[in-house]
N, C-alpha and C positions, 0 to 999 in steps of 0.2 A: 349450488345448494338447492334443495327442493323448496317449493313454494309453501309447504307446511311441514312441520316436524314429523318425523317417523312415529314419535310417541311422546307422551308426557310422563314425568315422574311426579306424582301427586302425593303429598303427605299432609295429614291433618291429625290433630290430637284431640283427646277427649277433654271435656269441659273442666277447667281448673287444675289440670295436671301438669301444665307447663306454662308458667306465668312469666311475664316480663320481669327480669331480675333473677330468675332461677339460674342455677348452674346447669350446663356449662355456658350458657348465654342465651340470648334471644334476638329476634329480628324485629325491627320497626320500619317505618316508611323510609327512613334515611339509611338503613342498613339491610337492604333486601335484594341486592344484586349478587349474582354468582361470583364467588371469589372474594367478596367483601367480608371482613371479619364481623362476627356477631357482636352485639352489645355485651360487655362483660357482666358477670353476675353483680347484682346490686340489691342489697337488702331493702333500701328505701323503695325501689321500683316494685319489688316483690310484695312488700307490705301494702302499697297502694293498690296493686292488682288484687290481692287477696281481700282487701276491704271492699272492693267493688263487686265481688262475687255475691250473687243472690241465692246460690245453692251450693251444697258441698261438692267437692271434686267428684268426677264420674270416672269409674274404672270398669273395664270389661272382664268378667270372669269367663271361663271356658264356654259355657252355653251362649253367652252374649257374643263372644268373639265368633263362634260358629254361625250364629244368626246374622251378624254383620257381614261376614265373609260371603255367605250364601246370598244375602240381599244385594251386595255389590256385584257379584257375578251375574245374578239375574237381571239387574239394571243394565249392565253392559251388554249382555246377550240380547235383551229386549231392544236396545238402541242400535245394535249392530257394531258395537265397539269391541275391539280385540284386546283382551287382557293378556299381557305377557307375564305378569306376576302380581300377586297380592299377598300381603302379610298383615293380619290384624293382630295387634299386640294389646296388652292390658290398658295402655294409655295413648296409643296412636295407631294410625293406619298408613301403610305404604302401598301405592298402586302404580304400576307401570302399564299404561294403556294407550292404544292408538284410537283416535276419534277425529272425525271431521268437524268437531265443535271445539270451542275454546275450553281450556282446562278448567276454568272456574265453573262453567256449565256442568262439566263432567263431575266435578267435586260436589257441587250442590245436589245433583241428581243422586249420586251415591249416598251422600249423607241423608237425604230425604227418604230414600227407599230403606236404608238401614234403620232409621228412626221409626218408620212405619211398621217394619217387621218386628222391631223390639216392642213397640206398642201392642201389636197384634199377639205377640207371645205373652203379653201380660207381665213383663219384667218390672215396669215402673209405671207411674202416672204419666199420661201423655204430655204433661207440661214439664217433664224432667228435661233439663238442659243436658245434652250429651256431647256436643261438639264445640270446638272453638269456632269463632266467627268466620275465619278464613282458613288458611293453611299455606302450604308451599306448592307452587306449580312451576316445575322446571320443564323447559322445552328440550327434547332430545332429537337432534338433527341428524345424527350419524349412527350407524349400526353399532359401533363400539360404545357409544354413550348409552344406547338401549341395553346392550349386553352388560355394561357396568351397573346400570340401575337394577336390572334383573338380579344380578349376582348380589348386590347389596341387599336388596329386598328379601331374597330367599336364603342367603347364606351368611349374612353379617349382622343379624339382629339377635344373636344369642339363640337360646333354645327355641326351636320352631313352635309357634302357637297355631293360629288358624291361617293356613297357608294355601294358596292356589297359584299355579298348579301344585299338586303334591310334589314333594321333593323327588319321589321315585319316578314320577312321570315327566319331570322337567328335563327334556333332552335338547333344549335350545329353543329359541324363539323364532317364529315364522314372521319375518319382517315384511312379507308381502301381503299380509292380512291387514288391510286398511279399511276398517268399518266406518260407516257414516255416523 
């Protein structure tokens, strides 16, 4: 096994759009390992989470999705990270990326640059909450795991929204591109 994963599969949602207790389920500190079942939907958890919200849920329309996609690509290129696939949906983002940094750092950098770009485009007040506090960070150790994550990201999310690479240009992933 390599000393670091070939890539990470990072997923994060927009603020307030996927709460603990929502269907089809959610993850907490005790239910967060690969293969472990999610917490089942629970109205009481959902109600508590909704009451804690300080702003309405945040969703991304087409111009916002394009802005977020471009900001994440630019952040990854600036840092020398290789993006295998990216799909920005109305309420979540999937990113398959190779980086010589921990996935939490990658996720924070991508969220921060996306927020900066959304602020610069004048979409909302800079104090608008846009992202969940964390997200999902899966380590992909083998080429088949990277290929499966790329396929899921690009082809199993329903109608394509803001996608990178474009579905027409995606002819496979170069697993030798290991950015810093």
